[in-house]
BASE-941644 format. One line per 2 residues: number of its first residue (from 0); their letters; for each residue x, y, z of C-alpha. Coordinates in pm, 1 decimal. Layout:
! BASE-941644
NUM> A> X/Y/Z  ...;
! end
This chain:
! BASE-941644
0> ME> 18743.7/6934.5/18071.4  18571.5/7080.5/17765.0;
2> QK> 18687.8/7406.0/17613.7  18424.6/7660.4/17520.4;
4> NN> 18384.2/7755.9/17159.7  18559.6/8084.9/17075.8;
6> IE> 18234.1/8243.9/16953.6  18061.9/8180.6/17288.0;
8> NK> 18317.6/8401.1/17466.6  18262.1/8704.1/17242.2;
10> KQ> 17986.5/8963.6/17259.1  17709.0/8952.2/17001.1;
12> LV> 17475.1/9238.9/16921.9  17174.8/9275.4/16693.2;
14> GE> 17114.7/9603.7/16513.4  16998.6/9777.6/16198.4;
16> VI> 17224.6/9873.8/15908.7  17195.3/10249.9/15868.6;
18> ES> 17447.2/10283.3/15586.1  17703.0/10080.2/15394.2;
20> PM> 17873.2/10318.6/15150.3  18226.4/10192.7/15217.3;
22> EK> 18394.3/9883.5/15075.4  18363.4/9588.6/15317.1;
24> TA> 18221.1/9805.9/15597.2  17869.9/9855.1/15732.4;
26> VI> 17749.8/10102.3/15994.9  17518.2/9931.8/16244.1;
28> KV> 17287.5/10110.5/16490.2  17225.2/9906.3/16805.8;
30> ER> 16942.0/10027.5/17028.2  16904.7/9929.0/17391.8;
32> RF> 16612.2/9993.2/17625.9  16641.1/10018.8/18001.9;
34> PH> 16441.4/10171.2/18287.9  16554.7/10506.5/18426.1;
36> PI> 16710.6/10446.2/18769.8  16490.1/10704.2/18947.4;
38> YK> 16179.5/10758.4/18733.0  16143.1/10396.8/18606.6;
40> KF> 16041.1/10519.8/18261.9  16195.4/10316.7/17977.7;
42> IS> 16467.3/10501.1/17787.0  16603.7/10411.4/17442.8;
44> KS> 16970.4/10475.3/17372.7  17146.0/10390.1/17050.7;
46> KK> 17506.9/10351.1/16949.5  17675.2/10316.6/16609.6;
48> YY> 17923.6/10039.1/16538.0  18145.3/9995.2/16232.1;
50> AH> 18141.1/9629.2/16130.7  18349.7/9435.6/15879.2;
52> DP> 18135.5/9301.1/15594.7  18375.4/9106.5/15368.5;
54> EN> 18120.4/9013.5/15096.1  17934.6/9349.6/15097.7;
56> IC> 17603.8/9168.7/15159.0  17451.5/9429.1/15394.7;
58> NT> 17203.2/9683.5/15263.9  17043.0/9977.0/15440.2;
60> GD> 16755.4/9862.4/15662.8  16874.0/9503.8/15717.4;
62> IV> 16871.6/9362.1/16070.5  17209.2/9194.8/16132.0;
64> RI> 17397.0/9013.3/16407.5  17750.7/9137.0/16472.2;
66> LE> 18031.1/8963.5/16660.6  18313.2/9121.9/16857.6;
68> SK> 18658.6/9070.9/16702.1  19014.5/9194.3/16716.6;
70> PI> 19074.7/9541.2/16566.9  19048.7/9530.5/16188.4;
72> SK> 19110.9/9902.6/16130.7  19109.0/10226.5/16327.1;
74> SK> 18735.1/10211.5/16395.7  18627.5/9852.8/16309.7;
76> RW> 18612.1/9604.9/16599.1  18307.2/9403.3/16492.0;
78> VV> 18229.7/9151.1/16215.2  17891.1/9087.6/16052.1;
80> MD> 17792.0/8727.5/16133.8  17464.2/8694.8/15947.3;
82> IE> 17156.8/8881.8/15832.9  16861.1/8821.1/16064.1;
84> KK> 16605.5/8997.9/15843.6  16637.4/9152.8/15498.2;
86> AV> 16500.8/9501.8/15436.9  16174.3/9532.4/15245.4;
88> K> 16223.3/9712.9/14915.7;
! end
């Protein structure tokens, strides 16, 4: 029986870097869209995640993929996997 890869069992999210002023940390805004249960109008909700960025490669405006991980600090539970799209300067 094959074992699944560890990355396949963890959640992955895609979001935009809204700030990265701290060492090795980026703040990611993940937006999700869903229909309202009664009115069926689409609603956008966003949530901020603190993600570990060991090489400090994230800049404001980048679209990144983050991966769930064990707690790294008080508020960091995610790790930046890769940059999907660089911000236009």
